[in-house]
KEGU-999479 format. One line per field, with one value per residue (C-alpha): y, x, z. Coordinates in steps of 0.1 Angstrom, whole numbers, plus 5000, padded with zeros to 4 digits. Example, Ala and Ser with C-alpha at 12.3 -4.5 7.8 and 13.67 -1.06 7.14 Angstrom:
<atoms>
c2 <- [4955_4989]
c1 <- [5123_5137]
c3 <- [5078_5071]
</atoms>
This chain:
<atoms>
c2 <- [8055_8044_8015_7990_7991_7958_7960_7933_7924_7946_7929_7951_7958_7945_7966_7973_8006_7987_7985_7949_7941_7915_7945_7939_7982_7983_7959_7974_8012_7996_7978_8009_8031_8002_8012_8045_8044_8022_8047_8079_8064_8049_8087_8111_8134_8167_8168_8137_8140_8171_8148_8126_8155_8166_8134_8127_8162_8178_8213_8229_8248_8213_8200_8226_8223_8186_8192_8224_8191_8168_8196_8204_8195_8199_8162_8152_8127_8111_8127_8152_8124_8105_8133_8146_8108_8102_8137_8127_8094_8108_8124_8090_8065_8032_8010_8035_8043_8013_8017_8059_8055_8027_8047_8080_8063_8048_8081_8098_8070_8054_8018_8005_8020_8006_7972_7970_7989_7976_7943_7931_7914_7885_7874_7876_7865_7884_7860_7827_7801_7776_7808_7804_7771_7782_7804_7775_7750_7777_7785_7746_7742_7769_7758_7722_7730_7760_7762_7736_7738_7726_7738_7722_7715_7687_7667_7663_7653_7687_7707_7732_7758_7787_7811_7799_7802_7830_7859_7894_7897_7933_7941_7974_7994_8004_7992_8012_8023_8062_8053_8025_8028_7999_7985_7960_7931_7943_7974_7955_7951_7987_7992_7970_7978_8020_8035_8064_8092_8067_8043_8010_7989_7958_7944_7941_7920_7907_7903_7881_7855_7824_7813_7846_7838_7848_7817_7815_7852_7840_7810_7840_7856_7832_7816_7842_7853_7813_7821_7855_7875_7902_7907_7897_7926_7898_7874_7848_7850_7824_7809_7791_7782_7786_7755_7737_7756_7743_7772_7772_7795_7799_7807_7789_7754_7765_7765_7736_7714_7714_7708_7673_7662_7694_7691_7720_7745_7750_7774_7793_7806_7822_7839_7858_7862_7874_7900_7912_7914_7928_7946_7915_7890_7887_7867_7850_7836_7823_7816_7835_7824_7788_7794_7775_7796_7828_7861_7881_7868_7884_7851_7860_7825_7820_7827_7832_7847_7872_7880_7881_7907_7927_7921_7904_7908_7943_7961_7930_7927_7904_7896_7878_7868_7857_7857_7890_7872_7859_7891_7906_7891_7917_7947_7939_7952_7986_7991_7958_7968_8005_7985_7973_7979_7961_7953_7938_7911_7914_7887_7892_7917_7907_7910_7886_7864_7855_7855_7828_7809_7808_7799_7770_7762_7770_7736_7743_7782_7769_7759_7788_7812_7792_7793_7831_7838_7817_7842_7872_7864_7852_7875_7859_7834_7869_7887_7856_7831_7842_7871_7842_7823_7789_7791_7800_7773_7748_7759_7756_7718_7714_7725_7709_7679_7680_7661_7687_7718_7721_7713_7742_7762_7762_7773_7799_7798_7785_7761_7741_7745_7727_7700_7695_7690_7668_7647_7644_7634_7605_7597_7594_7571_7546_7545_7528_7498_7493_7461_7448_7428_7460_7481_7523_7523_7508_7529_7562_7555_7547_7575_7594_7576_7584_7618_7625_7604_7623_7658_7649_7653_7683_7705_7696_7706_7741_7747_7748_7760_7731_7717_7688_7657_7631_7593_7589_7617_7598_7562_7571_7570_7553_7533_7565_7586_7557_7557_7595_7601_7580_7598_7627_7651_7638_7633_7614_7620_7611_7638_7643_7650_7681_7683_7681_7650_7632_7636_7631_7598_7590_7591_7605_7604_7611_7600_7634_7641_7673_7684_7697_7732_7745_7753_7716_7710_7732_7717_7681_7695_7710_7674_7659_7687_7677_7640_7655_7675_7636_7619_7638_7674_7683_7683_7698_7729_7728_7731_7756_7779_7781_7769_7780_7813_7826_7828_7828_7849_7828_7792_7814_7790_7760_7778_7783_7750_7734_7760_7750_7715_7732_7726_7718_7717_7750_7768_7761_7773_7808_7808_7804_7835_7857_7851_7858_7878_7912_7911_7916_7912_7877_7865_7874_7854_7822_7825_7827_7804_7777_7785_7771_7792_7780_7775_7813_7814_7830_7858_7869_7876_7895_7918_7925_7942_7964_8002_8007_7989_7996_7982_7986_7959_7979_7970_7941_7913_7926_7892_7876_7899_7896_7859_7866_7896_7875_7853_7880_7891_7864_7866_7897_7896_7866_7884_7919_7923_7957_7946_7916_7939_7965_7937_7916_7881_7858_7851_7818_7839_7820_7843_7827_7844_7873_7880_7873_7916_7923_7900_7911_7949_7939_7927_7951_7983_7966_7955_7969_7980_7999_8036_8043_8027_8039_8023_8032_7996_7996_7977_7964_7971_7951_7960_7993_7977_7958_7988_8009_7980_7979_8021_8019_7995_8011_8023_8040_8078_8083_8071_8075_8073_8072_8070_8050_8053_8044_8036_8045_8029_8021_8060_8063_8031_8050_8083_8066_8047_8075_8100_8068_8062_8073_8077_8092_8123_8131_8122_8121_8120_8123_8116_8097_8094_8094_8097_8127_8096_8107_8141_8139_8105_8131_8158_8140_8120_8147_8159_8123_8129_8134_8142_8175_8174_8168_8170_8166_8170_8161_8157_8178_8180_8193_8221_8190_8177_8209_8222_8188_8188_8226_8219_8187_8205_8234_8206_8188_8198_8190_8199_8221_8221_8219_8218_8218_8213_8213_8204_8217_8237_8254_8282_8260_8256_8287_8300_8270_8278_8315_8307_8275_8295_8298_8263_8256_8251_8260_8274_8265_8265_8259_8262_8259_8258_8273_8305_8336_8365_8389_8362_8335_8353_8369_8332_8323_8351_8346_8313_8328_8306_8314_8325_8307_8310_8303_8309_8294_8285_8299_8308_8340_8363_8374_8410_8419_8401_8429_8420_8443_8422_8437_8446_8423_8421_8386_8372_8358_8364_8340_8348_8328_8337_8333_8367_8372_8376_8405_8432_8412_8397_8434_8448_8425_8438_8405_8428_8451_8424_8406_8438_8411_8391_8382_8358_8365_8337_8347_8324_8324_8290_8300_8283_8309_8335_8365_8380_8411_8439_8459_8433_8428_8462_8460_8429_8440_8478_8472_8447_8470_8436_8417_8402_8369_8373_8340_8344_8306_8299_8270_8237_8214_8230_8253_8281_8308_8341_8370_8395_8422_8417_8456_8464_8433_8440_8480_8464_8442_8472_8498_8476_8455_8475_8450_8421_8394_8365_8363_8334_8322_8290_8273_8306_8307_8329_8309_8322_8361_8367_8352_8371_8402_8396_8391_8420_8442_8429_8430_8465_8462_8470_8442_8414_8382_8354_8350_8311_8307_8273_8250_8281_8268_8276_8254_8253_8287_8307_8293_8316_8349_8328_8322_8360_8374_8346_8351_8393_8376_8403_8381_8344_8328_8294_8279_8246_8240_8228_8221_8199_8176_8162_8137_8155_8185_8162_8143_8178_8202_8206_8193_8158_8166_8149_8120_8098_8075_8048_8048_8034_8011_7989_7988_8000_7992]
c1 <- [6287_6249_6228_6216_6189_6164_6147_6126_6142_6130_6114_6105_6065_6045_6043_6005_5994_5960_5954_5952_5926_5953_5969_5995_6002_6005_6034_6047_6047_6062_6089_6099_6098_6127_6147_6143_6158_6184_6196_6191_6215_6241_6247_6263_6282_6262_6275_6261_6227_6227_6238_6207_6183_6191_6193_6155_6143_6140_6140_6174_6160_6140_6173_6190_6159_6170_6205_6195_6173_6200_6222_6195_6201_6241_6245_6245_6214_6199_6167_6164_6175_6146_6124_6136_6135_6097_6082_6097_6082_6048_6048_6060_6036_6045_6051_6078_6097_6120_6128_6135_6153_6175_6183_6190_6213_6233_6236_6246_6277_6263_6265_6272_6246_6219_6242_6234_6205_6184_6171_6152_6122_6120_6143_6175_6162_6188_6215_6221_6207_6235_6241_6214_6217_6249_6237_6210_6238_6254_6234_6219_6258_6260_6225_6241_6275_6270_6233_6249_6281_6302_6300_6332_6361_6372_6340_6321_6286_6288_6263_6232_6221_6243_6219_6206_6244_6257_6267_6279_6317_6338_6344_6367_6371_6406_6443_6456_6442_6445_6415_6395_6355_6332_6311_6286_6276_6247_6262_6290_6273_6265_6302_6308_6285_6285_6301_6332_6350_6373_6352_6338_6358_6365_6394_6389_6404_6392_6422_6420_6440_6431_6400_6381_6355_6365_6355_6323_6316_6326_6296_6274_6277_6275_6244_6225_6230_6214_6185_6177_6186_6215_6227_6204_6214_6247_6240_6266_6282_6311_6328_6363_6387_6424_6434_6412_6424_6445_6451_6442_6438_6407_6388_6356_6376_6381_6342_6334_6350_6322_6298_6317_6280_6274_6295_6268_6286_6324_6349_6365_6328_6320_6353_6338_6307_6325_6345_6317_6292_6318_6293_6272_6299_6309_6340_6347_6380_6390_6423_6449_6473_6465_6470_6496_6502_6525_6506_6542_6549_6526_6511_6486_6480_6466_6429_6436_6468_6457_6421_6443_6465_6436_6448_6423_6385_6399_6361_6346_6343_6370_6366_6399_6404_6437_6454_6475_6507_6492_6483_6521_6516_6495_6509_6546_6539_6529_6508_6486_6486_6470_6440_6430_6406_6411_6387_6398_6379_6385_6359_6334_6321_6312_6277_6281_6303_6274_6251_6265_6268_6233_6229_6248_6232_6197_6187_6207_6205_6222_6257_6252_6252_6278_6303_6294_6304_6338_6344_6341_6357_6388_6408_6431_6403_6382_6407_6424_6400_6361_6361_6376_6346_6368_6380_6347_6331_6357_6353_6313_6323_6346_6322_6294_6309_6311_6338_6357_6349_6373_6403_6386_6382_6424_6429_6449_6464_6451_6479_6462_6430_6441_6460_6428_6405_6438_6433_6395_6396_6424_6402_6371_6391_6409_6373_6363_6382_6381_6366_6394_6428_6452_6428_6426_6460_6472_6451_6458_6496_6489_6472_6504_6523_6501_6495_6536_6540_6514_6527_6555_6533_6517_6543_6559_6528_6527_6558_6548_6514_6495_6468_6454_6474_6469_6474_6500_6516_6507_6514_6549_6524_6495_6485_6491_6466_6441_6443_6444_6412_6399_6411_6394_6423_6423_6395_6399_6376_6374_6365_6364_6399_6406_6401_6436_6444_6407_6423_6457_6456_6423_6407_6378_6381_6414_6420_6422_6429_6431_6432_6396_6412_6446_6450_6446_6475_6498_6493_6498_6527_6541_6536_6561_6588_6585_6593_6620_6641_6642_6650_6671_6680_6706_6675_6654_6681_6684_6644_6643_6665_6662_6622_6606_6626_6632_6594_6580_6550_6535_6542_6535_6511_6535_6561_6533_6522_6562_6570_6540_6556_6576_6609_6642_6620_6605_6631_6651_6624_6628_6660_6660_6637_6655_6686_6677_6641_6638_6600_6592_6558_6559_6586_6562_6533_6556_6564_6535_6517_6551_6534_6563_6582_6615_6616_6612_6647_6657_6628_6634_6673_6663_6631_6661_6681_6654_6657_6620_6586_6552_6521_6498_6474_6481_6519_6518_6500_6495_6486_6518_6543_6530_6533_6572_6576_6557_6586_6608_6590_6587_6624_6625_6600_6621_6654_6640_6634_6618_6594_6582_6576_6558_6535_6532_6548_6573_6603_6588_6561_6545_6521_6490_6460_6453_6492_6500_6496_6515_6544_6542_6547_6578_6590_6584_6592_6624_6645_6677_6679_6648_6647_6614_6579_6548_6516_6484_6465_6439_6454_6445_6447_6468_6495_6496_6502_6532_6541_6544_6565_6591_6592_6624_6648_6633_6660_6631_6640_6602_6572_6542_6508_6479_6442_6439_6419_6426_6403_6409_6433_6454_6458_6468_6496_6504_6510_6532_6551_6561_6573_6594_6607_6646_6656_6623_6628_6601_6564_6536_6505_6479_6439_6444_6417_6425_6407_6415_6434_6457_6466_6460_6487_6511_6508_6522_6547_6564_6591_6607_6596_6633_6606_6619_6594_6561_6535_6495_6465_6429_6419_6399_6397_6375_6383_6401_6418_6431_6444_6463_6479_6493_6508_6522_6535_6554_6567_6586_6618_6631_6602_6615_6592_6554_6533_6490_6473_6435_6437_6405_6414_6396_6404_6418_6446_6454_6452_6469_6500_6502_6505_6529_6548_6578_6587_6580_6615_6595_6612_6594_6551_6532_6495_6470_6432_6429_6408_6429_6417_6438_6440_6450_6478_6492_6494_6512_6541_6544_6566_6598_6620_6600_6619_6596_6562_6537_6499_6488_6452_6436_6397_6383_6399_6384_6391_6353_6359_6367_6401_6436_6471_6489_6524_6551_6585_6593_6624_6603_6627_6608_6573_6549_6512_6484_6485_6446_6455_6481_6456_6437_6469_6489_6457_6461_6495_6515_6536_6549_6554_6578_6604_6632_6619_6643_6624_6588_6562_6534_6507_6485_6467_6427_6423_6428_6446_6465_6496_6484_6515_6495_6490_6532_6539_6514_6532_6570_6571_6570_6602_6634_6652_6637_6668_6646_6608_6592_6564_6543_6513_6488_6504_6474_6470_6480_6461_6481_6489_6510_6492_6509_6550_6558_6540_6547_6587_6584_6570_6593_6621_6602_6594_6623_6654_6678_6671_6691_6671_6635_6618_6587_6573_6538_6529_6520_6548_6554_6585_6575_6564_6591_6619_6605_6607_6646_6651_6636_6650_6683_6679_6676_6708_6713_6694_6718_6699_6662_6645_6617_6603_6574_6561_6556_6589_6611_6642_6634_6645_6676_6694_6687_6694_6729_6733_6722_6744_6777_6769_6781_6759_6722_6725_6692_6682_6653_6635_6610_6574_6553_6550_6512_6501_6478_6467_6478_6496_6519_6531_6526_6559_6535_6549_6577_6591_6567_6553_6574_6562_6530_6551_6578_6571_6609_6643_6680]
c3 <- [6474_6454_6468_6455_6434_6446_6419_6393_6361_6333_6300_6271_6267_6239_6212_6219_6240_6242_6279_6295_6315_6335_6347_6323_6317_6356_6355_6326_6342_6376_6359_6335_6369_6377_6346_6356_6394_6374_6347_6375_6397_6370_6352_6381_6359_6354_6322_6311_6325_6304_6272_6280_6281_6249_6229_6248_6238_6271_6274_6290_6319_6326_6324_6347_6369_6374_6382_6411_6423_6419_6447_6467_6505_6501_6492_6458_6447_6423_6427_6399_6376_6385_6382_6346_6335_6350_6333_6300_6303_6311_6272_6259_6252_6271_6239_6228_6262_6265_6225_6231_6261_6246_6213_6234_6257_6225_6211_6243_6237_6276_6259_6291_6309_6284_6288_6322_6332_6299_6292_6258_6256_6276_6305_6289_6258_6234_6240_6221_6230_6242_6261_6281_6288_6301_6325_6338_6343_6362_6387_6389_6394_6424_6440_6444_6451_6475_6493_6520_6538_6561_6591_6604_6575_6602_6600_6560_6578_6595_6568_6573_6544_6539_6542_6577_6590_6573_6591_6573_6577_6584_6547_6546_6514_6512_6510_6536_6575_6566_6536_6548_6545_6558_6531_6534_6515_6497_6484_6468_6438_6433_6439_6414_6385_6396_6370_6385_6372_6366_6349_6362_6390_6366_6393_6431_6450_6484_6511_6544_6568_6564_6574_6575_6555_6519_6503_6520_6511_6472_6476_6489_6458_6435_6453_6456_6417_6411_6431_6422_6452_6436_6402_6382_6353_6348_6319_6331_6368_6370_6399_6399_6424_6416_6435_6407_6375_6350_6333_6291_6265_6265_6300_6281_6287_6327_6327_6308_6329_6354_6326_6305_6291_6271_6238_6221_6240_6232_6253_6227_6220_6260_6255_6224_6241_6272_6250_6231_6267_6291_6316_6315_6328_6366_6373_6410_6415_6446_6466_6445_6472_6463_6424_6403_6379_6382_6376_6378_6344_6313_6296_6271_6260_6297_6303_6340_6339_6311_6330_6370_6350_6330_6299_6290_6294_6303_6313_6327_6364_6380_6419_6434_6473_6489_6518_6518_6511_6476_6464_6463_6428_6420_6443_6433_6395_6395_6365_6375_6414_6402_6382_6415_6441_6475_6496_6532_6550_6590_6601_6626_6646_6684_6677_6645_6665_6693_6665_6644_6679_6684_6648_6652_6684_6675_6690_6725_6735_6768_6747_6733_6762_6777_6747_6743_6779_6774_6746_6763_6794_6775_6757_6731_6721_6715_6699_6678_6670_6677_6645_6627_6612_6602_6640_6653_6638_6655_6691_6682_6669_6699_6725_6709_6730_6769_6779_6755_6768_6799_6770_6751_6779_6783_6746_6742_6705_6673_6671_6705_6689_6653_6678_6697_6662_6648_6681_6681_6643_6654_6687_6664_6638_6668_6685_6654_6657_6695_6692_6667_6675_6672_6696_6700_6711_6679_6655_6675_6664_6631_6628_6639_6616_6584_6594_6593_6561_6548_6559_6536_6503_6522_6528_6494_6481_6498_6484_6452_6460_6448_6474_6453_6446_6420_6427_6414_6433_6468_6453_6479_6508_6494_6529_6551_6522_6528_6565_6565_6545_6570_6596_6583_6572_6539_6514_6482_6458_6414_6395_6357_6344_6321_6282_6278_6302_6282_6247_6255_6277_6273_6307_6315_6355_6375_6419_6434_6473_6492_6522_6541_6542_6535_6573_6580_6550_6572_6602_6587_6571_6605_6615_6593_6602_6633_6628_6606_6634_6653_6626_6601_6619_6591_6568_6591_6592_6556_6553_6579_6564_6527_6524_6554_6565_6527_6519_6557_6546_6528_6547_6584_6598_6588_6610_6638_6640_6639_6664_6687_6695_6718_6732_6710_6679_6691_6704_6671_6648_6669_6673_6634_6631_6653_6634_6600_6599_6606_6614_6653_6654_6629_6659_6686_6673_6666_6702_6715_6691_6710_6738_6759_6779_6779_6744_6733_6753_6714_6712_6745_6743_6712_6733_6753_6724_6715_6723_6707_6712_6706_6717_6693_6678_6646_6646_6675_6685_6724_6740_6718_6729_6767_6769_6762_6784_6812_6810_6814_6842_6863_6864_6874_6903_6917_6918_6933_6964_6961_6935_6953_6984_6964_6947_6978_6968_6975_6958_6942_6924_6895_6877_6868_6852_6870_6879_6839_6834_6859_6848_6817_6824_6850_6819_6798_6820_6835_6796_6801_6765_6761_6756_6740_6745_6725_6740_6723_6737_6768_6791_6825_6856_6865_6840_6854_6888_6875_6855_6892_6909_6882_6876_6895_6875_6840_6814_6796_6787_6765_6768_6746_6752_6724_6723_6753_6786_6819_6853_6884_6900_6864_6868_6901_6893_6862_6878_6908_6875_6857_6883_6898_6865_6874_6831_6820_6805_6777_6783_6758_6758_6728_6738_6773_6791_6830_6863_6891_6908_6880_6890_6925_6924_6905_6927_6951_6939_6914_6937_6924_6887_6861_6833_6813_6787_6789_6760_6766_6740_6737_6777_6794_6835_6862_6887_6915_6886_6872_6909_6911_6879_6880_6916_6899_6869_6891_6916_6892_6894_6866_6843_6814_6785_6787_6756_6766_6731_6732_6771_6790_6824_6846_6867_6892_6876_6864_6899_6910_6888_6898_6938_6931_6904_6923_6926_6887_6860_6831_6804_6773_6775_6745_6751_6719_6715_6750_6760_6780_6801_6822_6847_6833_6811_6844_6859_6827_6825_6864_6861_6868_6846_6817_6787_6756_6753_6725_6724_6695_6680_6713_6717_6714_6739_6773_6780_6795_6830_6845_6852_6841_6835_6862_6846_6846_6829_6818_6805_6776_6742_6724_6715_6693_6685_6659_6640_6640_6679_6681_6685_6713_6733_6729_6744_6771_6777_6768_6744_6772_6796_6770_6764_6756_6728_6701_6683_6673_6652_6636_6627_6598_6607_6593_6559_6530_6553_6542_6560_6564_6566_6595_6614_6611_6620_6649_6665_6655_6668_6704_6705_6700_6707_6675_6654_6641_6628_6612_6591_6594_6573_6579_6583_6569_6535_6515_6514_6532_6507_6510_6484_6488_6490_6491_6517_6538_6530_6537_6577_6583_6577_6592_6624_6632_6626_6640_6622_6611_6602_6580_6578_6559_6560_6543_6527_6493_6472_6441_6424_6415_6449_6462_6442_6450_6489_6481_6467_6489_6520_6503_6515_6552_6567_6594_6576_6571_6562_6544_6549_6524_6530_6512_6497_6462_6449_6420_6405_6385_6417_6419_6399_6418_6451_6436_6427_6461_6482_6459_6472_6504_6522_6525_6525_6512_6516_6501_6503_6474_6465_6497_6519_6526_6559_6568_6598_6616_6645_6618_6611_6642_6670_6693_6685_6674_6638_6639_6659_6642_6658_6634_6611_6623_6656_6669_6660_6674]
</atoms>
C-alpha cells in the first residue's frame, strides 16, 4: 500500500521562463518535484508507465530501464517512475512542464490522475466562485464544530482540543479474520486516492462497536482537511451525520442546511459539480446504524440512499461509519456488498489507552498513574472498557473525583459504569437544589421519574432508529424532558428547519431534543423497560418477545442494560433469550452484564445442556462465560468433598477475586453434558488448579488446546488434570507452550490416563522434557494413536522410547517434520503394537552417524512416506523391517513435484503383500503433477501384482491423463477399485467412468475439481476434519 505524500499544493507556474530574483523558480521546481512524486506513485501498472512514457516522448530503452528500476530489490517500487519523470523534466522548460505533463496524462487516458495529482493556476482557481466559497464555508464549519470535543459525553462542559486528546485507533483493513491487515490513520488517504487494478476504492465502510471512536475519527479527518493537514487535492469534503439527515433528491440541499444564509449556492448545482469532478470530492457519512432511511430499497430520487448504494456519484470516494449490525443493510445485498471495502475500528491498544489517560490528566500525573495501574490489574476493565474511547473517557471522568474512585475500582461491567454515570448526573442535578424546600432526596426521585418517562420516547425512537426528537414528540413528557435536560441525559437545542419545513410551514427554527450519545438513549430506554416490568408485566413481555428479541443485535445494549437491573427483571430477559435466541456468545454477555448470580439461572441451565464449548476470544467473551461458570462451580465445590479436599476449602466455599477462576474451571469441567472443549486463550494458573481438582468428575471426551501457553504451576495442574479425566479419549495440543513440569507430571500420572488418541504440534522439548514425554507416552495404558507434527525432540526421547517400548500400546504413529537416524528409526520400530507408521515431511535423513539399523520385523501393515525420501529411508532398512505392509501411501508435498515412476517402483517392489497404493499430492496447492501416465501405470502393474485398490489424490491429471490411467489400469489382473479425488477432472470424464463400471470388473470413483485450503492444518489428517471450533462456538 502506497504511503501518503506530504506534499504542498501545486500551482501552475507563470508562463515566463525568466528566473525570479525572489526564488520563484526554485519554488516552482520544488513544487513540480512534488507533482512528479504524486504521478509516479499513482501509476503502478507497467503498461501504464509505458503509455505515459511514449506520450511524453521518452525513448523505449529509457522506459524499460525505469521499469527495471521499479522491480530492483525484489519488491516493486515507484523509484523508476520518479527517475523517468525527473529525466524527462530536465529536457523541458519549467514553464512548459506542467502543461505538457497534463496533456500527456489526458492523451494516455489518465484523466483521474490528472485531476487528482495536478492542479491548475492558483489554489483550486479552476472551480467556480460559488464552490470556492462553499469550500471555505465547509472548512470554517469543521473548525468550529470539531476543533473542540467533549471529553465526556455526560458533561457538556468537559471540552478540550481534539488535536490534543486524539489518540490513534486500531484500524484493520478487511472484513474477515484471515484477511485483516492493520492500516495507519495517515495511510487512509493514500488508500482512498490510489488507483488499484480494480480501479479506485470508492465505498469504504468503517465498522465498530458503540463508543469505539468512529465519529471522532471522521471528525478528525474533516478537521485535518479543513486545517490543510491532509487531502488537499480534495476540493470539497462533506461531513454529514445520518442521525441529522432528512433525505432529499439533491445531496447539495442536505449540505446547504448548514448554511441557511447563503442563497447564492444552489443544491442542485453542487450535485452537478460533484458529478463532473468526482475524484476531487470526498463524502463522510457518520452513523449508518442511526439512519432513518432504508438502504435496502433502491430509490434514486433520494440522494443519501443512492449514494450509499453507489448508484449516484459512483466514482466519488464515500466513507461510511456504522455499528456492525447497521452494515447489514449493505452486506445483505450482494451487488451492494461487493462495491464496499471494510475497515474494522477496534479501539485503543494498551499503549494508546495509557497515552489517552495521560493526556486527559496532563496536569495530574498521580491520577493518570493510579488509573493506568487500576486498568492494568483489572482483567475485565482492561479487556472490555479501556480499549473503547467512550468508556475510557468515562473512567477518566469518574476517576477525577476522589470520592468516586472506590466505586470505580469495583466496576466489572459496562452496565455498572453507565449506572454510576447516571447516578453521578442525578446527584449533580439534585445537589444544586439542596437549599430548596423539596431537597436532595426529592430531586433524586424526580430525576429517576423523569428518566423513566423520557425512556419511553427513547425506546420508541430506537425501534425506528430515531435519535433526534421534535418538541411535539416530547409533548407527552415535556416536563420530564425539561428535568432530563437539567440532569444532563437529554439536551435541547434550536436548529434551522429543513428547506421543506421552511417552505411549507414557514418555520425558520425548530426545537429538538437528543441524547448526548446513543448509549445514553439505550440506557434510558432500559430504565423505562424495567419500570414497565413492575407496572405492566404483560406489556413488558410483549415488547421483550416481539421487539427486543426480534432484532436483538440492533438492540443489544438495551438488552444488556435491562438485564443489568437484576432480580426478576434480569431473570425474565435471560430466560427469554435462552428460549428464543440461538447465540450463546450474546447470551453469556447478557448474563455478565446482569451480574446477578441468582438471576442468571436460565443461562446456567442452558450451559448444562451444551455438548461442545469453545474458550476463545474470537467466539466468546471468556470473562462473561466465566461469570456464569463461577456460580456453577461454587455449587459443585460445596457438594463435593473430594474437590474441597483438593482445594483445601470448606463446604461454605465462597469464591472471591483470587479464587473466581478456580470456581469457573470447576464449573466448566463438571458440566454434565459437555463432551468436547476447545481452548485458545491464556488462562490464569488458578484455572488449571480448578481443572485438576474437578478432573475426576469430568465427562469431557475430547480436549483441544490451541495457541496458548502455560507457566510452571499451570503446566503441572494441566498434566494432572488430563491424566485424571476418566472419559477423556482424545487430546489435541497445537502451538501450546508448556514447561518441563508438564512432561514430568504427565510421566508420573500417565498410568491413570484414559487417552486413546494424542496429537501434538509445534513444540520444542529439551532433553529432560523429551525423556519424561517418552516415558509418559509409553506408560499410557490406552494410548493407541500418536501424532507428532513439528515437535522438536532430543535423542533422549528416542532412547527412552526404546527402553520403555514394552509398555507401549501405540498402534498408529504419525511423525512429521522430524529428522531420522538409524538409532531413532530403531526406537520407533521397537514399539511392539505398531501397525500404522507415517513418516512425512521429514527433515534431512542422517545416515552418516556411524550407526546401522538392527534388522527388526514389525507388524506394520500401513506405511506412509514422502516419495522424495524413499531412497534414504529404504537405505536405512525401513522397507525390510516392514515386510507385511498392505497399504502404502506416497506423499509428494513439494510445490511443483512430479510423481516419479522410478520411485513408485522402488517404493512398492519390496512389499509382496501390497494391496492398496495411494499417491497423494500437495495439501495446500494444486501443483503436484503426473507427467507420464504410461510409465506410472507400468510401474504400478509390475511392482504391485496383488494390488486391489489404487488411489490418487490432489495430483494434476485433468481429463486426458485420468482417462489414460483408467484405461491402462484395466489390464491389472487383481485391481478392483480406482479412486481419483480432486485431480482437476470434470463431468466430461463421467461417460468413461460409467462404461468401465458397467463392465463389472473395476469400480472407478471420482471427486471432480479441486479442494482449496487456507492453510495446511485445515486439511491435514493431524486435525481430522476441522477444527470445527474455528467456525462454531457450541453445538448441542
